[in-house]
C-alpha positions as CSV (number, residue, x, y, z in Angstrom):
1,M,0.0,0.0,0.0
2,K,2.8,2.4,0.9
3,K,4.7,1.6,-2.2
4,T,1.7,2.4,-4.4
5,T,1.1,5.7,-2.7
6,L,4.7,6.7,-3.0
7,T,4.7,5.7,-6.7
8,T,1.6,7.6,-7.4
9,L,3.0,10.6,-5.5
10,G,6.2,10.4,-7.5
11,M,4.3,10.3,-10.7
12,L,2.2,13.3,-9.8
13,L,5.3,15.3,-8.8
14,G,7.0,14.3,-12.0
15,M,4.0,15.3,-14.1
16,T,3.8,18.7,-12.3
17,S,7.5,19.4,-12.7
18,A,7.3,18.3,-16.4
19,S,4.4,20.6,-17.1
20,M,6.0,23.4,-15.3
21,S,9.2,23.1,-17.3
22,F,7.2,23.8,-20.5
23,A,5.6,27.0,-19.1
24,A,7.5,30.1,-20.1
25,D,7.0,33.8,-19.5
26,I,7.7,36.4,-22.2
27,T,8.5,39.8,-20.7
28,V,8.2,42.6,-23.2
29,E,10.1,45.8,-22.4
30,I,9.1,48.8,-24.4
31,L,11.8,51.4,-24.4
32,P,10.9,55.0,-23.6
33,L,7.7,56.0,-25.3
34,P,7.6,59.3,-27.1
35,S,4.7,60.4,-24.9
36,K,2.4,59.2,-22.1
37,E,-0.7,59.6,-24.3
38,G,-3.2,56.8,-24.8
39,T,-2.6,53.1,-24.5
40,V,0.1,50.7,-25.5
41,V,-1.3,47.7,-27.3
42,V,0.9,44.6,-27.2
43,S,0.1,41.5,-29.3
44,L,1.7,38.1,-29.2
45,F,1.5,35.6,-32.0
46,D,2.4,31.9,-32.0
47,S,2.1,31.4,-35.8
48,A,2.2,33.2,-39.1
49,K,-1.6,32.7,-39.4
50,G,-3.1,36.2,-38.9
51,F,0.2,38.0,-38.1
52,P,0.2,40.9,-37.3
53,S,-3.5,41.7,-37.0
54,A,-5.4,38.6,-35.8
55,V,-4.2,38.6,-32.2
56,T,-3.5,35.3,-30.4
57,Y,-2.7,37.0,-27.0
58,G,-3.0,40.7,-26.3
59,Q,-2.7,43.2,-23.6
60,R,-3.4,46.9,-23.2
61,V,-1.5,49.1,-20.8
62,A,-1.9,52.8,-20.1
63,A,1.1,54.7,-21.6
64,S,1.0,56.8,-18.4
65,R,2.2,53.7,-16.4
66,Q,5.7,54.2,-17.8
67,V,8.1,55.5,-15.2
68,A,10.6,58.1,-16.6
69,G,13.8,56.4,-17.8
70,Q,12.4,52.9,-17.3
71,P,11.0,50.5,-19.9
72,L,7.3,49.8,-19.8
73,R,7.0,46.1,-18.9
74,I,4.3,43.7,-20.0
75,V,4.4,40.0,-19.2
76,F,2.7,37.1,-21.0
77,T,2.8,34.1,-18.6
78,D,2.5,30.3,-18.8
79,L,3.2,29.9,-22.5
80,P,4.5,26.7,-24.1
81,A,8.1,26.9,-25.5
82,G,8.1,27.8,-29.2
83,R,8.3,30.5,-31.7
84,Y,6.5,33.8,-31.1
85,A,6.4,37.2,-32.7
86,I,5.4,40.4,-30.9
87,V,3.9,43.7,-32.3
88,A,3.2,46.7,-30.1
89,F,1.9,50.2,-30.9
90,Q,0.9,53.3,-29.0
91,D,-2.8,54.0,-29.6
92,R,-2.6,57.7,-29.0
93,D,-6.1,58.5,-30.4
94,G,-7.9,55.8,-28.4
95,N,-9.7,54.2,-31.3
96,G,-8.4,50.7,-30.4
97,K,-6.5,50.1,-33.6
98,L,-3.3,51.2,-35.3
99,T,-4.1,54.4,-37.2
100,T,-2.7,54.8,-40.7
101,N,-2.7,57.5,-43.3
102,L,-4.3,57.2,-46.7
103,M,-1.3,55.2,-48.0
104,G,-1.7,52.7,-45.2
105,I,1.5,54.0,-43.4
106,P,1.1,54.0,-39.6
107,T,0.7,57.4,-38.0
108,E,1.1,55.9,-34.5
109,V,4.4,54.5,-33.3
110,I,4.8,50.7,-33.8
111,G,7.5,48.1,-33.1
112,F,8.1,44.4,-33.8
113,S,10.1,41.7,-32.1
114,N,13.5,40.7,-33.4
115,K,13.9,44.3,-34.6
116,A,11.9,43.4,-37.7
117,K,11.2,46.4,-40.0
118,A,8.2,47.2,-42.0
119,S,8.8,47.8,-45.7
120,F,5.8,48.2,-48.0
121,G,3.7,46.5,-45.4
122,P,4.3,44.7,-42.1
123,P,7.3,42.4,-41.7
124,S,6.7,38.6,-42.0
125,F,6.1,36.4,-39.0
126,D,9.4,34.7,-39.7
127,S,11.4,38.0,-39.6
128,A,9.8,39.0,-36.3
129,A,9.8,35.5,-34.7
130,I,11.9,34.7,-31.7
131,E,12.6,31.3,-30.1
132,V,11.3,31.0,-26.5
133,G,12.6,28.1,-24.4
134,A,11.1,26.8,-21.2
135,Q,13.2,29.4,-19.3
136,G,11.2,32.2,-21.1
137,A,12.5,35.3,-22.7
138,T,12.8,39.1,-22.5
139,V,12.1,41.1,-25.6
140,K,13.0,44.8,-26.0
141,L,11.0,46.9,-28.4
142,Q,11.5,50.4,-29.7
143,L,8.3,51.9,-31.0
144,E,9.0,54.1,-34.0
């Protein structure tokens, strides 16, 4: 009886530690914003499907939360290890989306993970993707 209980307990602890090893956090650090207006919208994608507009995981943070001289930090928790791409923009006008001009060029500051640059449209998922292991990752973004 004791041996069965110990075996079961060992299996449960093993499953718990195994599942915990696959949970990762991604910390997004947005370098100083040009202003404290509006909201910063951060979106995390786990595949090319829908990138960069059909959000897989998203968070909104008031730009006013940024402390002078410090990055604004947003954390996505308990994610499986894998490839992710991040896009963030500062929604200054409060309309809930990235505002663009008549040519489709953003008029609000935007940034992508892996320092991917937009050229005649948004960068591809592959150019913005980062590998995230079980230990997690920190991604620094500069919104331009």
